[in-house]
N, C-alpha and C positions, 0 to 999 in steps of 0.2 A: 312263887318260890324265890328264895334268895340267891344272890349271885354265888357262884362256885369258884374257888381258887384252886388251881392244880400246880403243884410242884413236882416235876418229873426230873429225876436224875438218871443220866445214861453215862456209864463208863465203858468206853471202847477198849477192846483188846490193844496192847501196846503197838502191835504192828498194823492196826486197822483204824487208827485215829483219823487219817485223812478220808478214808471211805465213809465212816460213820458221820463225820462233819459234813461232808458233801450231801449225804442223804438227809441229814437233819435239815440242812439249809433249803432243800427242795420242798420241805413241808410248810415253810413260812408263808409264802404269798398265798398259796391255795387255802391254808387254814385261816389266815386272817380275813379271807373273803367269805368264810362259812358263816351261816346265820348263827347269831348268839355269841360269836368270838369277840370279846372286848379287847383283849390284848393276848399276844402269843409271842413271848420274847425269849430268844435263845442266848445262852451265856456259855462261855468257856472259861474254865478255871485257869487262873494266871500261872499257878504253880504246878498243876497237873493237867496237861492239855488233853488227857484222855477223858476228863470229867466235863460233861456238858449238863446244863440245867435249863429246863424250860419253865418259865413262870408265866402262867396262863390265867385269864379270868374269862369266865363264861356267864352268860345271862341266866342259865339254868342248868341243873344236872342233865335234863333230858337232851338238851342241845349239845352238851359235852359228850354224852353217850353216842349221838349221831356222829360226831367227829371220830370217836374211837372205832366206829364201824365203817368209816369212809374208805373208799378205794385207794386214796393217796396214802393212807396210814398202813393199809395192807401191802401196798407196793414198798413202803419203807421197811416193813418187817421182813419182806422177802429179800430186799436188796441188802440188808444187814444181817441176815441169818448167819450165825456163827462169828459175828464180828464184835458183838456186845459182851462185855464181861459181867455187867451188873446193871440192873434196871430197878428203880424204886419209884413209886408214885404215891403222892399224898394228896387226898381230897380234903380241902380246907374251907373254912368260912371265916370271914373277916368278923372280929368281935369288937374292935375299937379302931 
């Protein structure tokens, strides 16, 4: 199977930016150590600090799905419950 690219956008509620950022940062080291994780890069928008973007590459869709079912992602969801305004996720394949 070909490599999977994930682009995940997280927009925190205006009064929850620091909370969401801290919880997102907790995901980085543990996720980068997961099987199949090629890169897992977190970005914050320069003009809208409430907007965060993960750019991820995974060796396969199955290994990314394992990440999505991981305990640390469940912990993140519980810790940020009610703090996220918008979440979008795109599963992509590099074509050039």
